[in-house]
N, C-alpha and C positions, 0 to 999 in steps of 0.2 A: 235442816240442811241436808243436801244430797250426800249420799254416802257410797263408798266402794269398799268391797273386800276382795281378797284374793282366795281362790279355791284351787283344788288340785283335781286333775283329771288323769286317768291312766292312758298313756299313748306309747305303744310299742315297748312296753314293759318299763317305762320311765315316768316319773311324775313330771307332768308339764303344767306350768302356771296358767290358769285361765281367769278371766276378769268376770266378775258378776256384779252387775250395777243395780243400785236401788235409787229410785227417783222420788222426790218429795211430792206425792200425790195422795196423802192421808192414807196410803197403804203401801206396803212394800211390793214393788213390781220386780220380779226375778227376770232380768233380761237374759235370754239364753245367748248361745254363741253366734246368733246371726239374726238379721232382720233386713227388710228391703228398703231401698232408697231409690224412689224413681224407677227408671228402667232397670237398675242394677239391684243386686242383693249384697248386703254387707257381709264381708267375710269374718270380721271380728268386731264385736261390740267395743266402743270406746267411750270413756267417761271424760268429758271435756269441761274445763271451766269457761268462764266467759270470754276468755281470749283464745279459745280453740286450743288450749293446752290440756294434754292428756294428764289426769291425776292418777298417780300410780302408787300403790303399796306393794310391798313385797312380803313373802312368807316370813322373813326376819328382816324388819326395817333397820336393824343394826348392821345387816349385811345386804345392801341393795343390789341384788342380782337375781335375775329371773329368766326363765326359758319357757317358751311355748311355740306351738305350731299353728300357723294360719293356713286354713284350708279354703281353696277357692273353687266352688262349682255351684251348680244351679240350685242344689239343695241347701247347702250350708252358706254360700255366699260368693259373690263375684267381685267384690270391691272392698278394700281397706281404706276407709275414709281419710281424708286429708286432716292432719293433726300434727302437733308437736309436743315435745316434752324435754325437760332438762337433762334427763338421762341419755346415755349413748346407746344407740341401737345397732345390732349387727345381724345381717340376714344372709341365708343361703337358700337359693331356690332348689328344692329337692326334686321337684317334678313340674312339668309344664313350661308355660311362658306367661310372663307378666309385663304389663305397661306399669313402669315405676315413675313416680314424680318426686323430685327433690327441688323444693321451692318452685321455680318457674321452668325448670328443666325436666326433660322426659327421657327416659331410657327403657330399652327392652332388656328384660332379664330372661335368660335362657337357662335351662336346667344346668345346675352346676355353678352359675355365676353367684357371686356374693356381693354384698352392698354394706357399707359402713355409712351410718347416718349420725352426724355430730350432734351435739346438744342444741336444742332450740332451733333445729331446721324443720320447716314444714315438709311433710312427706306423705305419700299414700301409694296404693297400688291397685291395679284392676286386672282381671283376667282378659288375656288378649282375645281379639275376635277369632272366632273359630276354634278356640281352645275349650275343651270340655272340663278340664280341671287343672289345679296347680296346687302344690304344697310348698310352703316356706317356713324354714326353720328361723325363729326370731330369738335372739339373746339381747337382753337389755341390762344395763348396769350403770351405777353412778361412778363417776371418777373418784369419789371419795374413798372407795374401798381400796384403791391402789395408791391414793396420794396422801390420805389422812387429812385433807383439807386444802384450801385455796392458798394457804400462806407457805406451804412447803415447797422444797426445791423440785420435786417430781411434778407437782401440778404446774408449777410455773414454766419448767423446761418442755415438758411433754404434752401439756394440754392447753395452758394459756397461750402459748406461742401459737397453736393452731387457731385459737379464738381470735387472736390479734390479727391473723392473716384473713379472717373472715371465712374460714373453712366450713363447708357444708357437709361434705362427705364424699365417698368415692366408690365407683362401681369397679369390681374385679372380674374380668371375664375368665370363663373356665379354661379357655385354650392357652392362656398365658401361664408362665411358671408361677408368678406371684398369685395368680387367681387360683390355681390348684393348690397352692400352699395354704392360702387363706381359707378356702372352703374345707380343706381337710382339718385344719386347725380348729375351725369353728365347730364342725361336726364332732370332733374329738373333745372339744370343751363341753358340748351338750350332753356327751355320753358318760361323763364322769359320775360314778355311783355315789349316792348319798350314804356314806358310812363315816366312820371316824377319820378325821383329817380331811373331810370333803372341802370345807372352806379354803384350807391351805392348798389344796390341789387346784382349786378354782382360780385362786389368786396367782398361782405360779404359771398356769396355762394362759390366764388372761394377760399377764404381764408380758409373755413371750409374744402373744398375738399383737399387743399394742406396740411393742418394740419393733416388730416386723412392719407394721403399718407406718410408724413414724420414720424408720430409716428409709422405707420406700418413698415416702413423700420428700425426704431430704434428697434422694437420688434424682427425683423428678423436679427439683427446683427450677430447672430451665423452662419447664412447663408451667403455666399459671395454674394455681389451685382452683377448683370449683368454688367460687366465692359467693358470699351472701349479698344479693342486691338489696340493701337495707331499706331504700325508699319503698320499693314495691311490696317487700315483705310487711313493712308497717301498714301500708294501705290495706292489703288483703286481710290482715289479722283484724284491722279496725272494722272493716265492713261485715266480716264474718262474726265478729263480736256483737255487732248491732243486731244481726240476724238471730243469733242464738238468744239474745236477751229479749228480743221483741217479736218472736214468731208467732205469738198468740194475738198480736195486734195487727192492724192494717199497715203493711210496709209498702212504700213506693220507692221508685228510684230517687225521687227528691229527698225523702227522709234519710236514705242511705247516704246520699251525697252530702247532706247537712251534717250528719253525725260524723262522717269520716273527713270532712273538709276537702272534698274532691269534686271535680266537675262531673257532669253526666257522661261525657265521652270517655273520661278517665276511668269512671266506674265500669263501663262496659269493656274497656280495654284490659283492665286488670282481671275481671272475671273471665274473659276469654283466654288470657294468658296462663291463669293458675287453674281454672276449673273447666275450660272449654265449654262453658255454658253462659247463657244470658242470665243477669241477675235474677230475674223472676223465675226462671227455670231452676236455678239453685235453691231459691227460697221454697218453691213447691216440693222439690226433692227432699230438702231438709224436713219440712212439715210431713211429707209422706212417710219418711223413715221413722218419725216418732209415732205417727198413726198406726202404722203396720206393727210396730212393737207393742203398742197398747192393745191392739186387737188380739195379738196372740197370747198376751200374758195377762189380760184382764177380762172381765165380763161386762165391761162398759158398753153402752149402746153406741151404735154408729153416730147418732146425733151428738153424744157427748164427746166422742173421740174427735170428731170433726171440729167441734167448738174448742176443745182443749189444745188442738194443734194449729189453730189459726185459720182454718178454712171458713169461708163466709157463711156456708150452710151445707148441710148434709148432702143436699142434691148435687151440688157443685163438687164436693169431695167424692161422691159416688161416681161421677162422671169421669173425674180424673182417674180414680182408682180403676174403673173398668177399662179406660183407654190404655192403661199401662200393664194391667194384670189379666186382661181378657176375661174377668168375672167380677161379680159384685163383691163388695166387702163381706158381706154375710156368708156367701158361698166360699170365699177365700179362707175365712176363719174356720168354717166347717171342714173344708177339705184339709187344712193344715193340721188341725187337730186329729182328724182321722189318721193322717200320715204319722203323727207323733205316737198315737197309740199303737200303730201297727209296728213301728220301729222299737217302741218300748216293750 
């Protein structure tokens, strides 16, 4: 079975949660904090189940709360891949500019903007064109730490009510009063020191942040919430599930459509809407992301990696690789490992 563990890295004198993934390949593959996907580089490694759902553990699973920083640049990564999770995510863009996706909607995040992503909402981010780098603070928590469970009054009034409205999330711009308050509060939450009473201070600060969000949404009732388009969400999750489960096999538009129960035109339409790519482009990007990760973290031959990742042969894999990275897979591996040694 595939496994995940959470580790700690030091960043700005504070412990930041980092995800380290292990895949079931008869050996432990320690995925570092970046790898490439097609023309882009992933800013953070994600472990997803067969429904594109991020599987997440916390340092203390009895207190499901975590903080980390996502760095976007040419070396570490340029894209945070499309995913979803049951926990709630809150972001503050500390530096740079990002294209942010929430289900089928797109936003531009500027420095100082914040983003709330509600449970089970598909989301992802990418470095904007002509931007050299970006840094994003990410806080993730389960509603359970504030509510005690789904049967309680707090959950029903302040969380389930948003689910009933189909709430996806909300962007807060830095220039607005509420945006300034949210970003300041989130940065303050992340800065709480881990010492006696840490969990109590987290709960107190988090409660105030959620109260601020909820009351703001009540004030905005005259404006429709950013709602979840359930039909399209179901379709994109279905086709991505199929690709993730079958990337080692031959995948065609027909097999995707048969699995998801959609037409060919509908298949192209939802891929364009959610990923801005054609289905085959997305499939090759997914396979390439796995291939690059294996190249950097194993000593497998190029032939074996091409086969494991679903490319029809090593020659075809090599051609696609060179087209995207301007060097052969072998040279890429050599250069990346030289760079790691020089940094280390």
